[in-house]
N, C-alpha and C positions, 0 to 999 in steps of 0.2 A: 502383609495385606496386599492382595492383587491390585494393580493399577487399573482404573476404570477402562483403559484402552484394551486390556488383555482379552476382553470378551468381544471386541469389535471385529467384524469380518474384514478381510483384505478387500480393497477396492481396485477396480481396473484403472488404467491410466486416465488422467484427466483429458477429456476431449478438447480439441482446439478448433476454432473457427478462423479461417483466413478471409480478410476483407481487403478489397483493392479499389483504388480510384479516387474520386473526389470525396470530400466529406459527406455529401448527401449519399453518394453511391456506397460508401463504406457503412453509413448508418442504415441504409436500406438492406444491405446484405446481412448486417448484424441483426436487424429486426426480423428478417425472414428466417434466418437459421436458428435463432433463439426465441422464436415467437411464443411458444407455449410457456417457456420459463418466464419471459417478460410479462405476459398476461397474468400469470400466477403471482409474480412479485407485485404487480400493480394491485391485485386484490388484497394481498396479505400486508403490504407495507404502506401503500398509499390510501386505498379505500379504508383499510382497517384502522388507520390512525388519524387520517385527516377528517373523517366524517365528524361533523359537528364543530370543526375548527377550520372551516374553509377560509374564513377571512384572514386568520393568522397565517395559514399556509400561503395564501396569495401574497401577503406582505413579505414573507420570506422569499418567495419567488421573485417579486419585483425588486427586492433589494439585492439578491444574489446574481440575477441574470447579467446586469451591466458589468459587474466586476469580473465575472467568469468569462464573459464574451471578450473583454479586453485582453485576457490571457489567451483565449482561443477564439479568434474572430469568426470562425465557421461554426460556432456552437449551435446557432439556430438551424443551419442546414443539416447538420448531422443528427440532431435530436428529431427534426422533422422526418429524416430518413428512417430512424429507428421506429418512430410512430407509424409511418406508412408501411414499413416492412412487417411489423408485428401485429398491426391492427388495434393496438392499444391507443387510448385517447392521448393526443399530443400533450395536453395539460398534465396528465398523469405521468408521462415520460419525463417532463421537465421537473415535476415535484420529486420523482424518484431520483433523478440525476442530482438534485440538491439535498436529498435525504431530509426533507422538510420535517419529518417526525422528530429528528434530533433537536429541532428548534421549538417544538410545541409540546414538550413534556417527556418524551421517551429518552431515557439515558441508559446506556449499556456499559457494563464493565469491559474495558479493553485490556488486551494482554499481548499485543504484537511484540516481536523481538527482532532486532536487526543486528547483524554481525558481519564484520569484515576483517580479514587478515591477509598477510603476504606470506605465501608459502615458497619453498625452494623449488618444488616441482612444477607448480602451476601458476606461480605469480600471484596476482590479486585474486582473492575469492570473496564474494559477497553473498550473504544468505539472509533469509528472513522467514519467519512464520507469520502468516496473516491469520489473525483471530477475529472472526466475524461469522455471521450465518453462512454456512457452506452452500446452502441451496441458492444463494444470491450471486455466487461468484463463478466465473468461467475464465478460460484462456482465449485471448484473441491475438492473432498475428495481423498487424495492420501494415499495408503496403500503400502508402499515400502517393498521389501524383506529385505532391510537393512536400517532401519530407523524408525522414529516415525510416526504413522498415524496422519494426520492433515487435517483440512478443511481450505481452503483459497480462497479469490477472486484473480483472475488472468486475465491478458490480454490473451484472448483465442488464442491459437496457440503458446504461449510462455511457458517456463519452470518456470516462475516466481512464487513468492508469493508476495502479497501486505499486506493485513491484515489477521489474522487468529489465530487458536488455535490448539495445538497438544494434544495428549493423555496423556502426562506427566503433563499437566496443564499450559504450557506457552501460554500466549496470547500476541500477538503483534499488534500494530497499527503504521503505519508510514505515514509521509507526506514529500513531497519534500521541501527542503529549498529554492530552486530556486537560480539561480546565481545572486549575487549582482551587477554584471557588465556584463550582457550577451553580449551586443553589442561589448564589447572589446574582448571577448573571444570566440565568436560564431564560429569562423573558426578554433579554436584549437581542435583537436581530442583528447578527453580524455575518460577514462573508466567510468566517473562519471555518465553519464545519465542513465545507466541501471545497474550499480553495485548494487544498493539497492535491486532490485528484486531477484537477485541471492543470495545475502546475506540473505534476508528474507526467501527464500526457504531453504537454508542450516540451518538457525536458527530453523525453524519449524521442520525440519527433524532430527536434531541432538541435540538440546539443551533442557534440561529438566527444567532449571531454569534460573533466571536472571544472576547469576555469569557466567554461561557458555555462555549466549548470549553476555554479555559485553566482554568476552574474544574473542569471534568470531569477534565482531566489532573492537576490537583493532588489531586483526590479518588481517582483511580485511576492512580497513577504508572506510567509505562511505561519501556522502555529503547529508545526510538526517537527519530527526529527528524521534524519536521513543518514544512511550510509551509502556512499557513492564510490565506485571504482571505475577505472577506465583502462583502455588498452595501452596507455603510456606507462602504466604501473603506479599511478597515483591512487591513493585511498584515503578517504576522509570520513569523519562523522560530524554531522551538523545538527545543531538544535536551533530552532527559530521560534521567537515569540514576537510576532510582528516584525518591526524593524531591528529588534535585538537579535543578533546571530552569534552563536558560539561555534567554533570550528576546531576540531582536533585532527591532526594528521597522524596517520598510523606510524610514521617514522619516529614520532615523538612519544609513542606509547607502546613500545615493544612490538611494533608491527601488527598491532591488533586493536581495533576499535569496535564499540558496540553501544547499544542503548536499548532501553525498554520503554516505559511510558512515563518516566518522571524527569523533571528538570534538574540537571546537575552542573551544567556549564556556568561559570561565574557570570558571564555577560547576561545570560537569560535569567538567572536567579536575581541579579541586581535590577533588571528591568521589572520583574515582578514585584520586588520589594518597593520600588519607586511608586508602584500602583497600589501599595498597601496589601499585597497578596503574598502569602507564604506557600511555597510548593508543598504538597502532601505526597508521601510515598506510601502507596498501598502495598500489601503483600504481593499482589499481582506483579508489581514492578520490582520491589526490593529483592525478593527471592531470586528471580531470574538474573538480576544484575549481579548479585553476589556469586551465583554460579559462573557467570562469564568472567568476573574478576579472578576467580580461582583458576579458570581455564587459561586466562592470559598468562598466569604465572607458571602453570604446570603442564599444559597440553601442547603437543607438537603442532606446527602449522602445516596442515595438509588437508586434502579433500575428505579423507576419512574422519578427521576431527570435525569438520563442518557438519557432515551428516550426523555424527554422534551428538553434537551440541543441539542441532535442530530436533533430534529425537529424544532429548534428555528429559527424564522424569525427576531429576534431582530436585529436592525441595518441595515435592508435590504434597499438597494437603489431601485430606480424606476424599474430596471430590475431584481431585486431579486437575485443579484449576490454576495453581500458582506456578507450575513448572513451565519450562520453555515449550515443550510439546504437551499441550493441554486439551481438555475436552472441548474447548472452543476453537481449536485450530481448524481453519477451513482449508488452507493450502500451505505447502512449504516449498521453498524454492531456493536455488543458489545458482550463481553464474561465475564464470572465470573469464573476464574480459580480455586477458592476454592470450587466451587459447583461441585460435582462429581456424576455421570459421566459427562464428559465435553460436553457442548452444546454451539454452536455459534448461536447468534440471528441475523438474517439478514432481512432487509427491502429493497425492490426495490425502485428505484427513484420515487419521493422524499419521505423520510420517513414520512413527515408530512401528506402524502396522503395514506400511505400503512402500513400494519401491520408488526411487527417483527415476523418472523417465526423461529421455532427451527430447527437447523441442528446438530444432534449428531455428535461428532467428530469421534467416533470409528465405524468401519464397522459392519454391522449386527444389528445396533440399530436404524436405521431409514434412 
């Protein structure tokens, strides 16, 4: 049976926007260059889901703003810049940044995959497939006046980072863990849903290596998993459930670490059990995890293997949803932090149908 991707056309390289300056200036440039996409996203994601639930959305915003501003003090300035540049209402930009619809009833199946290994030729290689609505994401190269230049994929109109690489050689890939008991907690307003994006932004802008990144995650606990590699040759997989953190070093796992969307590290599982929650493993996560476990035993560690895994349809169900490269994949990326100068390789959806293109991390080099 043909895979659903087989009939999809090839897509051109993902466009990238470069922004420079203060947080407000970067936000303004972001808003100006992505104005049409931002206004469309506001209509589809904010207006479409918040209408009739304005009070609940406002409570989400009031709860989320202080905690996110603590991580990124210039949050207000950059969001104001995005609003001014795009012409979209400031309140809508804030609500989109916090994805308030996730707190007021809309829940989507997630299927992101993060992979890291140490190769003989290229050293550390970190890759990820981001599975979310493609039309909402784009690439941004940020060159802040006070911080590290970095390239990242982001929800257009937000200050986030998702996956990316910075000029110091830190490469990060993240995936949502998902709530193990969403129906029980869906009406509880927490900072969890968007905390990761602000932490990832801070990480790329301020952290030069994995010890600094781990310290940041301990200071600002998230509910996500991460694969992090750096120019020193360090590579780790991290799962966080609030203050509970599990960490695996590649050197202790045959030089390869990975995670999908379920909890498996003992520290995290124990923290959940203490709260009376049992992690569930959906096929979206289980199938991809089993593919990667087999790859750890049988596949060579090289760049070709990373691309092959990110394009893998192994274990695909009839709708092409359970595999690593699936019908929800928005963008695919990998980086090699020990290869300098830094380059991020990105393919548009789905990577099985599109080429990985080079995106230099530093400005003026591409």
